[in-house]
C-alpha positions, 0 to 999 in steps of 0.5 A: 258100187254104192247102194244108191246107184244100184237102186237107180238101176232097178227093173220093176218086178211087182206093182201094187194096185192097192192103196199102199202103192207097194212096188218091188224092184231088182237088179242083179245084186239087190231086190227092194220094196218101196211104199209110195216110191220110198224105199223101205227095205233092200235084200242082198240076193246072194246073202238075203240075211245080210242087213243092208241099211244103217238104221237096221243095224242101229235097231238091232244093237241091243244084241250087243247087250243081251241074248233074247229068246222071244222077240216081237217085231211090229212091221215086216216090210221086206223082212230084213230084220226077220231074215237076219234074226232067223239066220242068227240063231235057232234059239230065237223065237220071232213073231212078226206082225204086219197090218197089210196082207199085201206086204206079207204076200209080197214078202213071201213071194219076193223076199223069202228066197230060202223059204224059211218058215216064218211066224207072221200074223196079219193084224194091226200091230198095236191092237195085237200087242195090247192083247199080249202078256208082257211077261212073255216078251224079251224084246219088242222091235217097232219098225212100222211104216208111218204115213205122214197123214196119221200125225204125231198123235198116232205116234204118241198112242203107239208109244203108250201101247209099246211101253205098257207091254214092256216088262222091267227086264225087257227091251224096246227098240223103235224106228221113227223115220222122218220126224221133226226135232220138236217131235222127237224131243217130245217122244223122248220126254214122253218115254222118260215119263212112261218108263223111268225104269229104263235107260233111253239111248237114241241114234241119229242115223247119218244121211238118213231121216231115221231116229232109232230109240232103245229102252233097256232095263235101268239095272243093266250096266250097259258099258260093262255089258257091251264091252264084256258080253260073252253071251251074244248071238252075234259072231265075233267079227260082227260083235267087234264091229257093232261095238264101235257103233254104240258110243254114237248113241245119246243116253238120256238117263 
């Protein structure tokens, strides 16, 4: 059965009474979290570490290229990326930041069925990141829920903070959902100006409104690394499958 049909057949498990309008629903196969009726993440109940939405795979494609140790994840949601990365390797030190204690509590109760010990902090992601030492970070993943009311200026401010904490040897991956062509072009131009020492590769996710952007060190030979990298955390089957996705990205430099 297609995922969309599963999501249409859910029963409500949790309804927030707070401003964020968080709901948790499920059927026999999946459990999912929505903000204001927009589905943010979907967990496969039998295989909770499995990625279920295409933009999540796109966000994690740098795993084809390098073997990060310290990863900072901004935005928890239902924890799809968190569960996947923690399941992938014990060598990964993942720190997740989310501004909403209610989201964190919902994740703990409904989206961590294996009770894995996660390093999660409740804080404003950009404020927290601004206080960190860039030398300690291998990869920043920004998957922060964006309400349209905050506008484009908020996204620009986020880009400035994110790139200021990007070491010349580190990666940055950003998910920008539901953004206009004009604004995405501005974002890409701003990123080129802020980080000329990084490749910029971006993906339009088919049938979704997400744009995923990756900044990778410019001295990395991406084609060779993707084709011949033997140090990946990814299992061989996943590695071969994900390699087919990378050519769909558009590289700016």
